[in-house]
N, C-alpha and C positions, 0 to 999 in steps of 0.2 A: 657639771662639775667645775668648770672653769669659765673664765670670762674671755673677752675678745683680745685682751692684751697677751701676746705670746709669752712674755716673761713669766707670768704667774704659774701656769701649769707646766711649763716646759723645762723646769729645773727638777731633776730627779737624781736618785742615787746611782743610776747607771750612766749618767751623762759623762762622768769623769774618766772615760775609757778611750784609749787610742786603738783602733782596729789594727790587727796584724796586716802586713802588706798584701798577702793573697786575699784576705777578706775585704780589704779596702778596694782592691782592683775589681773583685766580683761585685761589690755593692754599687760601683759606678754604673753597672749595667741596669740596676733596678729602676732608676728614674726613666729609663727608656720604655718602661711598662707602667705608666702612671695609673692606668685604669685598674690594673691588678693590685698595685700597692694601695690605692684608695679604697678599693673593695675590701681588702684585708683589714684596713684600719677601721672602716665603718662596721664590718661584721664583728671584729673583736670588741669594739666599743659597745655595740648592742648587747654583748654578753656580759658586760662588766657589772650590771646591777639586776639583770632579769632573775637570776637564781635566788637573790635575796628578796626582791620586792614581791615576787610571786608567792612567797611563803606566808607573808603576813595575813592576807585575807583568809588563809586556810589553817591558821595556827590552832583555832578551836577544834577543827576536825582532826588535825594531827594529834593534839593532846588527848582528845577523847579516844582515838583509835588505840593509842598506847597506854591510856589511863595515866597520863602524866599530870602532876600538879602544875599550878601556874609557874612556880619556880623552875621546875624541870622543863616545862614548855619553853621558857625563855632561853634555855640553852640552845634551841634551834637557831636563834639569832645571835646569842652570845659567843658560841664556839666559832662561827665564821669571823667575828671581829677579832678574837684572840689570834687566830691564824692570819688575819689580814695584817696585824701588827708584826707577828713573827716572820711572816712570809716576805715582807719587804726587805728583811735583812739578807735573804738569799738571792734576791733579784740581781744585784751587781755581780755576784759570783757566777751565776748562771750565764749572764750576758758576756762576762769576760771569758768563760770557758767555752761556750758553744756559739756565741753570737746572738744578737737580739732576735733575729728572725726565727732561729731554731728554738730559742727559749719561748718565744711567743707561741709557736706552733705546738710545742710540747705542753705548754700551759693550757691551751684550749682543749687538747686531748684530755688532760687531767681534769679540767672543769667538766667536760662531758661525762667522764667516769664518776666524778663526785656527785653530779646531779642524779645519775642512775643509781648510785649506791644508796642515796637517801631513801629510796622506796623499797629497799630490800627488807624482808620480813622482820629480822631481829631489831630491837630498838637501838642496839649498839651500832648497827649499820647506818641508822639515821644520823647519829652524832658523828660517826666517822666520815660520812659523806659531807656533813656540814664543815668539818675540818678541811677536807680536800677542796671544797668550794671556796672557803675563805682564803686558803693559801693560794689558790689559783687567781682569785681576784686581786690579791695583794701583788702578785707578780705582774698582772696586767696594769695595775695602778702605776707601777714604777717603770715598766718597760715602754708603755705606749707613748708617753709624752716625749721621752728622749728620742724615740724613733721618728716622731713627727719633726722634731727640731733638726735631726740629722738629715732626713730625706727631703724636707720641704722648708729649708731655711728662709726662702724669700716669700713663702706663702704660709708661714707658720700660724699666723693669726687666723686665717681662713680655715686652715685644716684643723686647728684647735677648736674653732666654733663648730665645725662639722663633727668632730670627734665627741665633744661634750654634748652636743645636741643628740647625737645617736645614742649616747649612754643614757641620757635622761629619757629619751623616747623608748628605749628598751625597757627601762624600769616602769614607765607609765603603762605601756601595753601589757607587761607582765602582771602588774597589779590589777589593772582593769579587767583583764581576761581570765584571772584565776578562777573566780566562781563560775562564770559561764563555761569555761573549759571543764571544770569539775562536773557540772551538770551534763555537758555534752558527752564526756568520756566516762561518766559513771563513778568516778572516784577522785579523791584528792591526789592519789598516786599518779593517775594518768595526767592530771593537770601539771604536777611538778616535773615529771619525767619528760614531758613534751618539749621542754626547753633544752634538753640534751641535743635535740636535732639541730637547733641553731648553732650550738657550740661545735658540733661535728662539721657542719657546713663551713664555719669559719676556719676550722683547722685544715680542711681540705684546700681552701683558698690559699692558705699560708704555705702549703707544701712546696709549690714551685719556687716561691720566694726563698724558702729555706735552702732548697737545693742550689739555687743560683748564688746565694750569699756564701755558702760553704765551698763553692767550686774553687779548686786550687789550694785549699787549706789542707795541710798534711794531717793524716789521721792521728788524733791524740794531741795535736797542737792547739794552744789556746787561740781563740778568735780575736782577743783584744788584751791589752795590758793597761794597768792604771796609769793615768797621766800624772798623778801626784803620789807621794809617799803617804802611808796611812797616818803618820803623825803630823803632816803639814797642816798649817792653819791654826786658828785660835782653838782653845779648849772649850768646846761648847758646853760640856757638863758643868763648867764653872761660870758660865755666862747667865746672869739673871734674865737678860733679854731673850736668849735662846729658850730658856724654860718658859717664859711668858708666851712666846710663839707656840711652843709645844703644847702648853696647857690650853691655849686658845683653840688650837686644832683639836685637841682631845675633848674639850668641853662642848664645842659645837657638834662634833661627831657623836658624842654621847646623847645629846638632845635629838639629833637626827635619827639615830638608830633605836632610841626608845620609841620614837614615832613609827618607825618601820615595824618594830616588834608589836606595839600595843595599840596604835591608833584605831585600826578597824575593830579590835576587841572592845575598846572603850565605847565606840559607837553602838556595837551590838549589845553590850551589857546594859545600855540605856534604852534599848528598844528598837534601834534601827535595824532594818533588814540586812542580811549578810551581803547581798548583791550591791545594795546602795552604799554600804560601808566600804566595800572594795572600790567603788567608783569615786567616792570622796577621797579616799587615800590616793588613788591614781591621779586625781586632780591636784592634790597637794604636791605630788611628785612632779607633775608636769610644770606647774608654775615656778618650780625651782629655777627654771631657765631664765626667768625674769631677773631674779637676784644674782644668779651666777654670771649673767651678761652685763648688768648695769654696774654692780658694786666694784668689780676689779677695774672697770674702765674709769670710774670715778677715783678709785684709790690711786691709780697710776698718775693722776693729774693733781694730786694733793700732796703737800709736804708731810702732813700728818693725817693719820687715818683714825684718830680717836673717835670722832663723831660717827664715823661709819660703824665702828665697833659697837658703840652704844646703840645705834639705830637698828642694826640687825638683831641685837640682843632684845631690844624692846619689841620688835615685831614678833619674835618667837615667844616672849613673855606674854604678849597680848593673846596670841593663839592658845597658849597653855591655860591662861586665865579663862578664856572662852570655854575650853573643854571642861574646866572646873565648874563653871556656873550654869552653862546652858549647852551641853555637848551636842544634842541633836538639833535643837532649834536653830542654832547658828553654825552648823557643821561645815557648810561650804565656806563661810567667812573665816572660821578658825583654820581650816585647811589651807586657805589662801595665805593667811598671815604666816603660818608656820612654814609653808613652802617657800615663799619669797624670802623669809628670814633665813631659812636653812641654806638655800642656794647662795644668798649673799654672804653668809658667814663662811661657807666653804671657799667661795671665791676670794674673800678677804684673807682667809688663813693662807691660801696658796700664794697670794700676792705678797703678803708680809714675809714669807720665807725668802723672797727675792729682795724686797725693799729694805729689809733689816740686815742684809748681808753685804759685806764689803766687796766680795768678788764672787765669780761663778762657782769656784771650788767650795767656798764657804756655804753658798746657797745650796749646792748639792748635798753637802753634809748636814746642813740644817733641815733640809727636806727629809732626809733619811731619819734623823732624830725625831722630827715632828710627826712623821707618818707612823713610825714604829711606836713611839710613846703615846701618840694620840689615839691610835686604834686600840692599844691595850687598855688605856683609860676608858675609852668608849665602851669596851666590852663589859665593864662593870654596870653600866646603866640598865640595859634590859633585864639582867639577872637581879639586880638589887631592887628595882621597882616591881618586878614580878613577885619577888619574895615579900615585899611590903604589901602589895595588893592581896596576896594570899593570906598574910597575917591579919590584915585589917578588913578583908572581905569587901573592899571598895576601892575607889580611885581617888578619893579626896587627898589623903596623905601622900600617895605617890606623886600626884600632880603638884602639890605644894613643894615637895622636894625638888621636882623638876624646875619649878619657879626659882628656887635658890640657885640652881645651876645657871639659869639665865642671868641672874644677878651677878654671879661670879664671872660669867662670860663678859658682861659689860665692863667689869673692873679689869679683867685681863686685856680687853680691847683698849682701854685707856692707857695701859702700860705698854703693850706691844705696838700700839699705833703711834707712839711718839717718834719723832724724826731722829732716829739713832741708827748706828750700824754696829754689827759684830765684827771685831777684828779691824 
C-alpha cells in the first residue's frame, strides 16, 4: 500500500488528535512491549485486504449460488468500497472517543463478524456483511498509519514497510488460496469464512494493548481531543489541487478495484481454468509491492511527480490493453503490468497527499478528503463495468472504458504532480 518513505502513508485523518493525560501516560508503557505491538500491527495489516481479495476468484460461484446477474454480483465488491469511503469519516471520531487501540480492536471484531455474516443463507446477509467488511477496512486504513507514526517515530519507515508488506501478503495469500480452500472445504462459504479466524486472532492480540491504553481513563471520558479547530486551514473544497489529488486517488482506486472484482472472471470467460485465474490474480497482487516500494521513494526525491503519474498510468493502460487483445496468452505479463502500475499509483497518491500540503494539519485533512471521495468514486467502477459487461455480453467495451480511466489518470497525474502546495 505504501512505500518506504514514512511521510506518504503516515498522514491520516486520526493524526490530528492530542491524547488525554491518562491515556498518554498509559501509552508510554506500550513501547515496553514492542513484540506485542508489532504482532498486533502485522496481524491487523494481514486482515486489511484478505476479505476483499479472497472474494474475486469465487465471484462466479457466489453469483451462481444466489442466481445474481453480473451487475448484482458486482455489488459484492462495490458495497465494501462505498463503506470504505464512508467509514473513513468515522475513524477520527472513534479514535478521539475511545482511543486508537480500542478502536482497532473493536474494528477487528466487527471485521470478523462481517466475514461470517457474508455466508449467512439470505442474500441480504451477503450484502450486509460486505458493508460491515468495507467499513471495518476503512477504519483500519485510517487508524493503522497514525498508530505507527505515534508509537514508532524513529522507525516509522521500517514499520511502514513491514505493515504494507503484510497487507499485500495477506491479499496475495487470500487470492491464491481461495479456489484450493474451496476445493478442500467443499464450498465457497467455507473458503470465505475461514478468514474470520485470522481477524479473531488479531482482535485477541489487541485486547491487552486496549486494556493498557485505557488504564486510568475515567469511564465515559474521551481518549483524545482535536489539536486544531474544525475550521482551521485552507478550504479544501475550493482548491483545484485538492480535487486533483482526490480524483487521482479515486481513479487509481477505481482501476484497482475493477481488477479485484473482474480480473479472474475475464480470464475464465476466455477459457482459463478457475484455479489458474486465481493464481494470476494473486501474482498481480503480489507484484504491487514493487510499485508501492519504488514509486514513493522516487517521488520523494523529485520536485515534480508528473512523469511518475504518467508512467504508472501507462503501465496500467498497457495491462488493460493486453486483457483486451490477448487475455489468456499474455495473462501473466498483463497481471504484472497492472500490479506494478497499481502499487505505484497508490503509493504516488499517498505521497502527493503530503507533498501537495503546506503542513501536517492540511495533509491530514487532505488525506481524509482523498480517501473518502476516492473510495466513493472507486465504488462506481466494478458496478458500472459489470453492468456494461452484462448489457454487451462481453468484455471489449468495459475494457475500453477502463482505458479511458487510465488516460484520465495520466492527465490528473500531470496536474497533481506539479510542484505546488495547498495553503
